[in-house]
C-alpha positions in Angstrom: 63.4 123.4 80.5 63.0 126.3 78.5 63.7 128.6 81.5 67.0 127.0 82.0 68.2 127.3 78.2 66.9 131.1 78.2 68.7 131.9 81.7 71.3 134.8 80.9 74.2 135.3 83.6 74.3 138.6 85.0 76.7 141.4 83.5 80.3 141.3 84.4 81.5 143.3 87.4 83.5 146.4 86.2 86.3 145.6 88.5 87.1 142.7 90.8 88.3 143.2 94.5 92.1 143.2 94.9 92.8 142.9 98.7 96.4 143.7 99.7 98.9 141.1 100.5 99.4 140.0 103.9 101.6 138.0 105.9 101.4 134.1 105.9 99.1 132.6 108.3 101.0 129.3 109.2 104.3 127.6 108.7 103.2 125.5 106.2 102.4 128.8 104.0 105.8 130.2 104.6 107.3 127.1 103.4 105.2 127.1 100.3 106.1 130.7 99.4 109.9 130.0 100.0 109.6 126.9 97.8 108.1 128.4 94.9 109.1 132.0 94.0 108.3 131.2 90.5 104.5 130.7 91.0 104.3 134.1 92.8 106.0 135.7 89.8 103.5 133.9 87.5 100.7 135.2 89.4 101.6 138.6 88.7 101.7 137.8 85.2 98.0 137.1 84.4 95.7 140.0 83.9 92.1 138.8 83.9 90.9 142.1 82.8 93.2 141.8 79.8 91.8 138.2 79.2 88.1 139.3 79.4 88.6 142.0 77.0 90.9 139.5 74.5 88.0 137.1 74.6 85.6 139.7 73.8 87.1 140.2 70.4 86.6 138.5 67.3 88.2 138.2 63.9 91.2 136.6 62.5 92.6 133.1 63.1 95.7 134.6 64.8 93.4 136.1 67.2 91.7 132.8 68.1 94.8 131.3 68.6 95.9 133.7 70.9 92.7 133.5 72.8 93.3 129.7 73.1 96.8 130.4 74.3 95.7 132.8 76.9 93.1 130.4 78.3 95.6 127.9 78.7 97.7 130.2 80.5 94.8 131.0 83.0 94.2 127.1 83.5 97.8 126.7 84.2 97.9 129.7 86.5 94.9 128.7 88.6 95.6 124.8 88.5 95.6 124.7 92.2 92.3 126.8 92.6 90.6 130.0 92.1 91.3 132.9 94.4 87.8 134.3 96.0 88.4 137.8 94.8 89.0 136.6 91.3 85.9 134.4 91.0 83.5 137.3 89.3 86.0 137.8 86.7 86.7 134.0 86.2 82.8 133.7 85.8 83.1 136.2 82.6 85.9 134.5 81.4 83.9 131.1 81.6 80.8 132.8 79.9 83.0 134.3 77.1 84.7 130.9 76.5 81.1 129.2 76.5 80.1 131.6 73.7 83.1 131.2 71.7 82.6 127.4 71.9 79.3 127.9 69.9 81.3 129.3 67.1 84.4 127.1 67.5 84.9 123.6 69.1 88.3 124.3 69.8 87.3 126.1 72.9 85.6 123.1 74.3 88.8 121.8 76.2 89.8 124.9 77.7 86.3 125.6 78.7 86.2 122.1 80.4 89.7 122.7 82.0 88.4 125.8 83.6 85.1 124.0 84.8 87.5 121.3 86.4 89.2 124.0 88.4 85.7 124.5 90.1 86.1 121.4 91.7 89.0 122.2 93.6 88.8 124.5 96.9 88.6 128.0 96.5 91.5 130.2 97.8 91.2 132.8 100.4 93.8 135.3 101.5 91.8 136.1 104.8 89.2 134.4 107.0 86.7 137.1 106.3 87.0 136.5 102.4 84.4 133.6 102.7 81.8 136.1 103.9 82.8 139.0 101.7 82.7 137.2 98.2 79.6 134.9 99.3 77.7 136.6 96.6 80.0 136.4 93.9 80.7 132.7 94.5 76.9 131.6 94.9 76.5 133.5 91.5 79.2 131.9 89.9 78.2 128.4 91.0 74.8 129.3 89.6 76.2 130.2 86.4 78.3 127.0 86.3 74.9 125.2 86.4 73.5 127.1 83.7 76.1 125.7 81.4 74.5 122.6 81.2 72.3 124.0 78.5 75.4 123.8 76.0 75.2 121.0 73.8 78.1 119.2 74.8 78.4 115.9 76.3 82.1 116.6 77.3 80.9 120.0 79.1 77.9 118.5 80.9 80.0 115.6 82.2 82.6 118.0 83.5 80.3 120.1 85.3 78.8 117.2 87.3 82.2 116.1 88.0 83.3 119.3 89.3 79.9 119.2 91.7 80.8 116.0 92.8 84.2 117.3 93.8 82.5 119.9 95.9 82.3 117.2 98.6 85.7 116.2 98.2 87.8 117.4 101.4 91.2 116.4 100.1 93.5 119.5 99.5 95.4 120.5 96.6 99.1 119.4 96.3 100.2 123.3 96.5 98.6 126.5 97.4 99.1 130.1 95.7 101.5 132.2 97.4 99.7 133.8 100.7 96.4 131.9 100.3 94.4 129.2 102.3 91.8 126.8 101.1 88.2 127.6 102.2 86.4 125.5 104.7 85.2 122.1 103.3 81.6 123.0 103.5 81.9 126.5 101.8 81.3 125.4 98.4 78.4 123.2 99.3 76.7 126.0 101.2 77.3 128.3 98.3 75.5 125.7 95.9 72.6 125.6 98.3 72.3 129.5 98.0 72.7 129.5 94.3 70.1 126.8 93.8 72.4 124.5 92.0 70.2 121.3 92.9 67.2 123.2 91.0 69.1 123.7 87.8 70.5 120.2 87.9 67.0 118.6 88.3 65.8 120.8 85.1 68.6 119.8 83.2 67.5 116.0 83.4 65.3 116.8 80.3 68.3 117.7 78.4 70.1 114.3 79.0 66.9 112.3 78.8 68.4 109.9 75.8 72.0 110.5 77.1 72.7 107.8 79.6 76.1 108.6 80.5 75.4 112.3 81.0 72.1 111.4 82.9 74.2 108.9 85.3 76.7 112.0 86.0 73.7 114.5 86.7 72.1 111.9 89.0 75.5 111.3 90.8 75.8 114.9 91.3 72.3 115.3 92.7 73.0 112.3 95.0 75.6 114.0 96.6 73.6 117.4 96.8 70.6 115.5 98.1 72.5 115.1 101.6 71.3 118.7 102.3 67.7 119.6 103.3 68.2 123.0 101.3 69.0 121.2 98.3 66.4 118.7 98.5 63.6 121.7 99.1 64.9 123.1 95.7 64.7 119.6 94.0 61.0 119.2 95.2 60.1 122.8 94.1 60.8 121.8 90.5 58.8 118.6 90.7 62.2 116.8 91.4 60.5 113.8 93.0 58.2 113.1 89.8 61.2 113.7 87.2 63.3 111.1 89.3 60.8 108.5 89.8 60.4 108.5 86.0 64.2 107.8 85.7 63.8 104.5 87.5 63.0 102.4 84.4 65.5 103.9 82.0 67.7 101.4 80.1 70.9 100.8 82.1 72.8 97.6 82.1 74.9 98.7 85.1 71.7 99.3 87.4 73.1 102.7 88.4 70.3 104.7 87.1 67.8 102.7 89.5 70.1 102.9 92.3 71.0 106.6 92.3 67.3 107.7 91.3 65.9 105.5 94.3 68.9 106.9 96.7 67.7 110.5 95.9 64.2 109.9 96.4 65.0 108.4 99.9 66.8 111.5 100.9 63.9 113.6 99.7 61.3 111.8 101.6 63.8 111.9 104.8 64.7 115.7 104.4 61.3 117.2 102.9 57.8 117.1 103.9 56.6 113.5 103.0 53.0 114.7 102.0 54.9 116.9 99.3 56.9 114.2 97.9 54.0 111.7 97.8 51.9 114.4 96.3 54.4 114.2 93.3 54.5 110.7 93.2 50.7 109.9 93.1 50.3 110.0 89.5 49.6 106.9 87.6 52.7 107.3 85.6 54.9 107.3 88.6 53.4 104.5 90.0 53.9 102.4 86.7 57.5 103.4 86.7 57.7 102.3 90.5 55.8 98.9 89.9 58.1 98.2 86.6 61.2 98.7 88.7 60.3 96.6 91.6 59.3 93.9 89.3 62.6 93.8 87.6 64.2 93.7 91.1 62.0 91.0 92.5 63.8 88.3 90.4 67.2 89.7 90.9 69.7 87.3 92.7 72.4 89.7 93.9 72.5 91.3 97.4 72.4 94.9 96.1 69.2 93.7 94.2 67.5 92.7 97.4 68.5 95.7 99.2 67.3 98.0 96.3 63.8 96.2 96.2 63.4 96.7 99.8 64.0 100.4 99.4 61.5 100.6 96.8 59.1 98.7 98.8 59.5 101.5 101.5 58.6 104.1 99.0 55.8 102.0 97.9 54.7 101.7 101.7 54.7 105.6 102.0 52.7 105.9 98.7 50.0 103.4 99.9 49.4 105.3 103.1 48.0 108.2 100.6 44.4 107.1 99.8 44.8 109.2 96.4 47.6 106.9 95.0 46.5 104.5 92.4 48.2 101.7 93.8 45.1 99.2 93.1 44.5 100.7 89.5 48.1 100.4 88.5 48.1 96.9 89.4 51.1 97.3 92.0 48.8 96.4 94.9 48.0 92.9 93.5 51.6 92.3 92.9 52.5 93.0 96.4 49.5 91.1 97.8 50.7 87.9 95.7 54.1 88.4 96.9 53.1 88.6 100.5 51.0 85.4 100.4 52.6 83.1 97.8 55.0 81.1 100.3 51.9 80.6 102.6 49.2 79.5 100.1 51.6 78.0 97.4 49.4 78.5 94.7 50.8 79.2 91.1 50.7 82.6 89.9 52.2 84.2 87.1 52.8 87.4 88.6 55.7 85.8 90.7 57.1 83.7 88.3 60.7 83.2 88.7 60.6 84.5 92.2 62.3 82.5 95.1 62.3 83.2 98.7 66.0 82.8 99.8 65.2 83.4 103.6 67.9 85.8 104.0 67.9 89.0 106.2 66.7 91.0 103.1 63.8 88.6 102.3 62.9 88.6 105.9 62.5 92.5 105.8 60.8 92.3 102.6 58.2 89.9 104.3 57.6 92.4 106.9 57.3 95.0 104.4 54.7 93.3 102.5 52.5 92.3 105.6 52.7 96.0 106.4 51.4 97.2 103.2 48.6 94.8 103.4 47.6 96.5 106.6 47.8 99.7 105.1 45.7 98.7 102.0 43.0 97.4 104.4 41.9 100.7 105.1 40.5 100.9 101.6 37.5 99.3 100.9 38.3 98.7 97.4 41.0 96.3 98.3 38.8 93.6 99.9 38.2 92.0 96.5 42.1 91.7 95.9 42.5 90.3 99.6 39.7 87.9 98.5 41.0 86.7 95.2 44.5 86.4 96.7 43.8 84.5 99.8 44.9 86.8 102.3 43.1 85.5 105.2 44.1 81.8 104.8 47.9 83.3 104.4 47.7 85.0 107.7 45.8 82.4 109.5 48.8 80.3 108.5 50.7 81.6 111.4 48.1 81.1 114.0 49.3 78.0 115.3 51.6 76.6 118.0 55.2 77.7 117.5 57.0 74.3 117.2 60.3 74.2 115.3 58.8 71.8 112.7 56.4 74.6 111.6 59.0 76.9 110.3 62.1 74.9 109.2 63.5 77.8 106.8 63.2 80.8 109.5 65.0 81.3 112.8 62.9 81.3 115.9 62.9 84.8 116.5 62.2 85.6 112.8 59.1 83.2 112.6 57.9 84.8 116.0 58.2 88.3 114.3 56.4 87.3 111.5 53.8 85.6 113.3 52.9 88.6 115.4 53.2 90.7 112.4 50.7 88.5 110.6 48.3 88.7 113.9 48.4 92.3 113.8 47.7 92.5 110.0 44.8 90.1 110.5 43.2 92.4 113.0 42.9 94.9 110.3 41.9 92.5 107.2 39.5 90.4 109.2 36.7 93.0 109.4 36.9 93.7 105.8 36.6 90.0 104.8 34.3 88.7 107.3 32.7 86.1 105.2 36.0 84.7 104.0 37.1 84.9 107.8 34.2 82.7 108.9 34.6 80.1 105.9 38.2 79.7 107.1 37.1 78.6 110.8 39.1 81.7 112.0 37.4 81.7 115.4 38.3 78.2 116.1 41.9 78.6 115.3 42.2 81.5 117.5 40.4 80.1 120.4 42.7 77.0 120.2 45.9 79.3 119.9 44.5 81.0 123.0 44.2 77.7 124.8 47.8 77.2 123.7 48.8 80.5 125.3 47.7 80.1 128.9 48.8 76.2 128.7 52.0 75.0 130.2 53.7 74.1 127.2 57.2 75.5 127.4 57.8 78.4 125.0 59.7 81.6 125.5 59.1 84.4 123.4 62.1 86.4 122.3 60.3 89.9 122.6 62.8 91.4 119.9 60.3 93.0 117.5 57.9 95.7 118.1 54.9 93.5 118.2 56.8 91.4 120.8 57.1 94.3 123.3 56.4 92.8 126.8 56.1 89.3 125.9 59.8 88.1 126.5 60.1 84.8 128.0 56.1 84.2 128.0 53.2 83.9 125.2 51.7 87.1 126.3 52.5 88.7 123.0 50.7 85.9 121.1 47.7 86.2 123.2 48.0 90.0 122.9 47.4 89.9 119.3 45.0 87.0 118.9 42.7 89.0 121.3 43.2 92.0 119.1 42.0 89.9 116.0 38.8 88.9 118.2 38.1 92.3 119.3 38.3 93.6 115.6 35.7 91.0 114.5 33.5 91.3 117.5 33.3 95.1 117.1 31.5 94.7 114.1 28.4 93.5 116.1 28.0 90.7 113.4 25.5 88.1 114.7 27.1 85.3 112.7 30.5 86.0 114.1 29.4 86.5 117.8 27.2 83.3 117.5 29.8 81.4 116.0 32.0 82.3 119.0 29.4 81.7 121.9 28.8 78.2 120.2 32.3 77.3 120.8 32.5 78.2 124.5 34.2 81.3 123.9 32.5 83.0 127.0 34.0 80.5 129.5 37.3 80.5 127.7 37.5 84.2 127.9 36.8 84.4 131.6 39.5 81.7 132.4 42.0 83.6 130.1 40.7 86.8 132.0 41.6 85.0 135.5 44.8 83.9 134.2 46.0 87.2 133.2 44.7 89.2 136.2 46.8 86.5 138.5 49.8 86.9 136.3 49.2 90.8 136.7 49.3 90.6 140.6 52.8 89.4 140.2 53.9 91.9 137.6 52.0 94.5 135.8 52.6 95.5 132.4 51.1 97.5 129.5 50.4 94.1 127.8 48.7 92.4 130.6 46.2 95.5 131.0 45.5 95.7 127.4 44.7 91.9 127.3 42.3 92.1 130.2 40.6 95.2 128.7 40.2 93.4 125.3 38.6 90.5 127.0 36.2 92.7 128.9 35.3 94.3 125.6 34.8 91.1 123.8 32.5 89.6 126.7 30.5 93.0 126.7 29.6 92.8 123.0 28.8 88.9 123.2 26.6 89.3 126.3 24.8 92.4 125.2 21.1 91.9 124.7 21.0 88.1 125.3 20.0 87.0 129.0 21.3 83.5 128.5 24.8 84.7 128.0 24.7 86.8 130.8 23.5 84.2 133.0 26.5 82.2 131.9 28.7 85.1 132.4 27.5 85.5 136.1 28.8 82.4 137.0 32.3 83.3 137.2 32.5 86.9 135.8 30.8 88.5 138.7 33.6 87.9 141.0 36.3 89.2 138.4 34.1 92.5 137.9 34.1 92.9 141.7 37.8 92.5 141.9 38.3 95.3 139.2 35.9 97.7 141.2 38.2 97.2 144.1 41.0 98.8 142.3 42.9 101.6 144.1 41.9 104.9 142.6 45.2 106.2 142.9 46.4 103.9 140.1 44.1 105.3 137.7 46.7 107.9 136.9 49.6 105.3 136.5 49.6 106.1 133.0 50.2 102.5 131.9 46.4 101.6 131.3 44.5 101.2 134.5 42.1 103.8 133.5 41.0 102.0 130.3 40.8 98.7 132.4 38.4 100.2 134.8 36.3 101.8 131.9 36.1 98.3 130.3 35.2 96.6 133.4 32.5 99.2 134.1 31.2 98.6 130.5 31.1 94.9 130.8 29.0 95.4 134.1 26.6 97.5 131.9 26.4 94.9 129.2 27.0 91.6 130.9 25.1 92.2 134.3 22.3 94.9 133.9 19.1 93.3 132.7 19.5 90.0 134.0 17.8 89.4 137.2 20.1 86.6 138.6 23.2 88.4 137.7 22.0 91.7 139.2 21.0 90.0 142.5 24.6 88.3 142.5 26.4 91.7 142.0 24.3 93.4 144.7 24.7 90.7 147.3 28.6 90.9 146.8 28.5 94.7 147.7 28.7 95.7 144.1 26.6 99.0 144.7 28.9 100.1 147.6 32.0 99.6 145.5 30.5 101.7 142.7 29.6 104.5 145.2 33.2 104.2 146.5 34.5 105.1 142.9 31.6 107.8 142.6 33.0 109.5 145.4 36.5 109.7 143.9 34.8 112.3 141.6 36.8 111.4 138.3 35.2 113.1 135.5 35.8 110.1 133.3 34.1 107.6 135.4 31.2 109.7 136.8 28.9 109.7 133.8 29.0 105.8 133.4 28.8 104.9 137.0 25.8 107.3 137.3 24.1 105.6 134.4 25.0 102.0 135.8 23.3 103.1 139.3 20.4 104.4 137.4 19.9 101.0 135.6 20.3 99.4 138.8 18.0 101.6 140.7 14.8 99.5 139.3 16.0 96.9 141.8 14.6 97.7 145.3 18.0 96.5 147.0 20.0 99.1 145.0 17.9 101.9 146.6 18.4 100.1 150.0 22.2 99.8 149.6 22.6 103.3 148.3 20.7 104.6 151.6 22.9 103.0 154.1 26.2 103.3 152.1 28.5 105.4 154.2 31.9 106.8 152.8 34.9 108.7 154.1 34.2 111.0 156.7 30.8 109.3 157.0 29.4 110.9 153.7 26.2 109.6 152.3 25.0 108.8 148.7 23.0 112.1 148.9 25.9 114.2 149.9 28.0 112.7 147.1 25.3 113.3 144.5 24.7 116.9 145.4 28.3 117.7 145.3 28.5 116.2 141.9 25.6 118.2 141.1 27.3 121.4 142.0 30.6 120.4 140.2 28.7 119.7 136.8 26.8 123.1 137.1 30.1 124.8 137.8 31.7 123.3 134.6 28.5 124.2 132.5 28.7 127.9 133.7 25.1 127.7 135.2 24.6 131.1 137.3 24.5 130.3 141.2 25.3 133.0 144.0 27.8 132.3 146.6 25.3 130.2 148.7 24.2 128.1 145.6 20.8 129.9 145.1 19.1 130.6 142.0 20.2 133.9 140.3 17.8 133.8 137.0 14.2 132.6 138.2 13.3 132.8 134.5 16.1 130.4 133.4 17.5 128.7 136.6 19.3 125.7 134.8 20.4 127.2 131.5 24.3 126.6 130.8 26.5 129.4 129.5 26.6 127.5 125.9 22.8 127.8 125.8 22.7 131.5 126.6 25.0 132.2 123.9 23.1 130.3 121.3 20.7 132.4 119.1 17.2 131.2 118.1 17.8 128.4 115.4 14.3 127.0 114.2 14.8 123.3 113.8 12.7 120.5 112.4 10.4 118.7 114.8 12.4 115.4 114.4 15.7 117.1 115.6 16.1 117.9 119.4 16.6 121.4 120.6 19.6 122.6 122.6 17.9 121.9 125.9 16.9 118.2 125.0 20.3 117.5 124.0 21.9 119.2 127.0 20.0 116.5 129.1 21.8 113.4 127.2 25.3 115.2 127.4 25.3 116.1 131.3 25.0 114.2 134.3 22.2 116.0 135.7 19.5 114.0 134.5 21.1 110.9 135.9 21.6 112.7 139.4 17.7 113.4 139.3 16.8 109.8 138.5 18.8 108.6 141.4 17.3 111.2 143.8 13.7 110.2 142.4 14.3 106.8 143.7 16.1 107.9 146.9 13.4 110.6 147.6 13.9 114.2 148.7 12.9 114.3 152.0 14.8 113.2 155.3 18.0 112.4 153.5 20.9 112.0 156.0 24.1 114.0 155.7 23.1 117.0 154.1 24.1 120.4 154.9 22.1 123.7 154.5 24.0 124.0 151.1 23.2 120.8 150.4 19.7 121.3 150.9 19.8 124.4 148.8 21.0 122.4 145.7 18.6 119.6 146.4 15.5 122.2 146.0 17.0 122.6 142.4 17.4 119.0 141.7 13.8 118.4 142.9 12.3 120.4 140.3 14.8 119.8 137.5 12.4 118.2 135.1 10.0 121.5 135.8 12.7 123.6 134.8 13.5 121.7 131.7 9.9 121.7 130.7 10.0 125.6 131.0 13.1 125.7 128.9 11.8 123.6 126.0 8.5 126.0 126.1 10.9 128.8 126.0 12.5 127.5 122.9 9.3 126.7 121.3 7.8 130.4 122.0 11.3 132.0 120.6 11.1 129.7 117.4 7.3 130.8 117.0 7.9 134.4 117.4 11.0 134.2 115.1 9.0 133.0 112.2 5.5 134.3 112.6 3.1 136.2 115.0 1.1 133.8 117.3 -2.9 134.3 117.4 -4.2 136.0 120.6 -5.0 132.6 122.5 -1.6 131.0 121.6 0.2 133.9 122.9 -1.9 134.0 125.9 -1.1 130.4 126.5 2.7 130.6 125.8 2.8 133.7 128.2 0.9 131.6 131.1 3.5 128.7 130.6 6.5 131.2 131.1 4.9 132.6 134.1 4.3 129.2 135.6 8.0 128.4 135.1 8.9 131.6 136.5 7.0 131.2 139.4 8.4 127.6 140.0 11.8 129.2 140.0 10.9 131.9 142.4 9.3 129.2 144.8 12.5 127.4 144.7 14.2 130.3 145.5 12.0 131.1 148.4 12.6 127.5 149.7 16.3 128.0 149.6 16.0 131.3 151.4 14.1 129.4 154.1 16.5 126.7 154.4 19.5 129.2 154.7 17.4 131.2 157.3 16.5 127.8 159.1 20.5 127.1 159.0 21.2 130.8 160.3 18.9 130.4 163.2 20.2 127.0 164.0 23.4 128.4 164.0 22.3 131.2 166.4 20.8 128.7 168.8 23.9 126.7 168.7 25.9 129.8 169.5 23.8 130.8 172.3 23.9 127.2 173.8 27.7 127.3 173.7 27.8 130.8 175.2 25.7 129.4 178.2 28.2 126.7 178.5 31.0 129.2 178.7 29.2 131.1 181.3 28.3 128.4 183.5 31.9 127.4 183.3 33.1 130.7 184.3 30.6 130.9 187.2 32.1 127.6 188.4 35.4 128.7 188.2 34.6 131.8 190.3 33.2 129.7 192.9 36.0 127.4 193.0 38.5 130.4 193.4 36.4 131.9 196.2 36.5 128.5 197.9 40.1 128.3 197.6 40.3 131.6 199.1 38.2 130.7 201.8 40.3 127.4 202.5 43.5 129.7 202.6 42.1 132.1 205.2 40.9 129.3 207.6 44.6 127.7 207.5 46.4 130.6 208.0 44.4 132.9 210.3 42.9 131.2 213.6 40.5 133.8 213.9 38.7 133.2 210.6 39.1 129.1 211.6 37.1 130.0 214.7 34.4 132.2 213.0 34.1 129.3 210.3 33.9 126.7 213.2 30.9 128.8 214.8 29.1 129.2 211.4 29.5 125.5 210.6 27.8 124.7 214.0 25.2 127.2 213.4 24.2 125.5 210.1 24.4 122.1 212.0 21.8 123.5 214.4 19.8 124.8 211.9 19.6 121.5 210.3 18.6 119.6 213.1 14.8 118.6 213.5 13.1 120.2 216.4 11.8 117.3 217.8 14.0 115.3 220.1 14.8 111.4 220.0 14.4 109.8 223.3 17.4 107.4 224.1 19.0 108.3 220.7 22.7 108.3 220.4 24.5 111.6 220.1 27.1 112.1 217.6 30.0 114.8 217.8 30.3 117.2 214.8 34.0 118.0 215.8 36.7 117.1 213.5 39.8 115.8 215.3 42.8 118.4 215.0 40.5 120.8 213.3 42.4 123.7 215.4 45.9 122.7 214.0 47.4 124.5 211.1 50.5 122.7 210.4 51.5 121.8 207.1 50.4 118.1 207.1 47.0 118.9 208.3 46.6 121.8 206.0 47.4 119.5 202.9 44.8 116.9 204.2 42.1 119.8 204.7 42.9 121.0 201.1 42.4 117.3 200.0 39.2 117.0 201.8 37.7 120.3 200.5 38.8 119.6 197.1 
């Protein structure tokens, strides 16, 4: 505050601007001018320069009287507002009057009257005056704020009243001749530029023990806080912390608490929440907030309940920051006790005098308290508070059928909203208090509740709240959040929790719920239904993992359900409502609940499960390929899996080998492995190295840490593809092109190349730290040569494959050329035959010649030995000598 008290206003301007008179801009102004000519004469009778000079003098008592008289005249003259061109001189008058007040209290009243006039709209002669005088006006308002350092309650209150009047849009009764009021937001904007909010926040220190003055300062700040820029200025001077410490001041009217909390709300809304919370994180501020809240909890007025909820929201925002000492201050304990007192019904002195009225404000408070419990559950240190104050039993109170007798004081919609909110919070709290969760038999309650959710009991959810989304008219919302609770505790992989669930028949019950949800989803899909199915599949995955007995129990009904999910249309994976998560959950469940159990594997394979996995793999979805390949590798230990993979055919008669080779090429392209346009090896020394590995420098690592080459095996899908080919074999695979064979040669020697990579890393690390002995260096060089020779050998095989392909293409080309050539010869023979036919039918001599040639051929074809008494057949064709069109057509047909 020293900075405020020491601040000095700038030197007064030498002369003020004096724009010339102009015509009135409206009829109302003309009427005003005509109605009050005396006022115009009076406006010319006030000389502000003379007033400033007069106030600058000091001396006799008569001079003091003259100064007071002159100030009254100034106040009278500007009773309808200050003109913008006179603001700079008015500011000088204000400062001189304030200086006089230190010597004579008689100047207090005229000073207050001048300050009061600042609450009226400024007067402008032209529209451009607002911009032209903006600097003078903003500085004048800044000086007005500096006057808060005067030790006068009357002056301080009047300053705050004038600031509040900045927001009053009511026009004065009269205007100066030829002037108009400035725009309604002009002074507010000038106050922002002048930093008035910052000055008033600093002045809170000056009025710390003056309740009336403090209330007026807060009222002014409350009005200023509607502006984001003013809020920024308040935060810059620790305004949030200063205001929070004002919450608990002695004030019978309650205005101090109301205005302080309202300004804090505006700061949280209009400024960075992180910055405001950072100012409120001190233990002192949290204590002040706690005391104010406790005082309001036992209030009975409607406004008390509303203000209580406002403070709860602020507490919620503070709870989201782990650095805020809610637990250390005891505030968290009060909030937890309030949240659970109506369900647990145990006496507690912290809530003595509190009575829940079941009003709308109490309903909102209940939801806010549940929300704070959910936020506090993220802090491990809150577990003891939860346990001591029976949070788990209080939340489990809502895990029961929605019957009217269960909630006599809440409406059905309110109870449902609280029930769903309690389940959502229980999903966060239960993992923190597992022992308490089990001791309360929460698994049993949840399973019974889930059984009610799929029963035919007539219940129609309202679906009004955030947690009830998608559950209107059904019990899907209750099912959704109950499963979230089970998922949260099962995800801990706690043997006691999982055994407790399985002992109560959870696997069979969850499969029934899964079938129910799948059947409902066939009629109408929703995000809630997809989430329910995904959660059940995850819970089953955890329960059945590493337990063959549970896997056998699952396989009785679960295999058919999994198969139905694997038949999902791949185009639905991009629907955006959760089909991709559902399919991933189904694949995860397949891995955990089927693989490793011989009976389950046999059942899955018999139901064409391997075919369905290959169908999904052929889609080449990057999110699915890795997990599907992993499942196929696990299944490949079963001989039937290899057989099914060999006979599978996809679209366009694709084979499993072709799909795997294409996935390998795509993976190498994504990893930046160097290949030429035909897919051949480019660098025989490092044939399968990725771009990331090439960029890495030699970094010696301990023997227990895997190197980059080893880590790459687990991160990419190439190792899985190699494993599958190792089961399928590398020879005589159907459906492979020459380019596929080129890639297959690399796949076949993948392990050899990775071994060479590892030795290359070992060699580089050794040479980085010390020089190897001759024998070791010779061995490393030999190993490097072997790896490089393997790369060259594979490159040779690739060249041979491409050459065979080239020769085959040439052979096919020659074959096609011969077919084309034979077709051309046949066409020429047909054309020649047709020409001969035309000649015979149109030229008699040609016909006779053809006849003679025919006879010659017949005679030549006859045997020389004659048959005795044998029949003689005529070789003449009837009507052969005719050339009419009818016979010509017949002859053409015969010839064709």
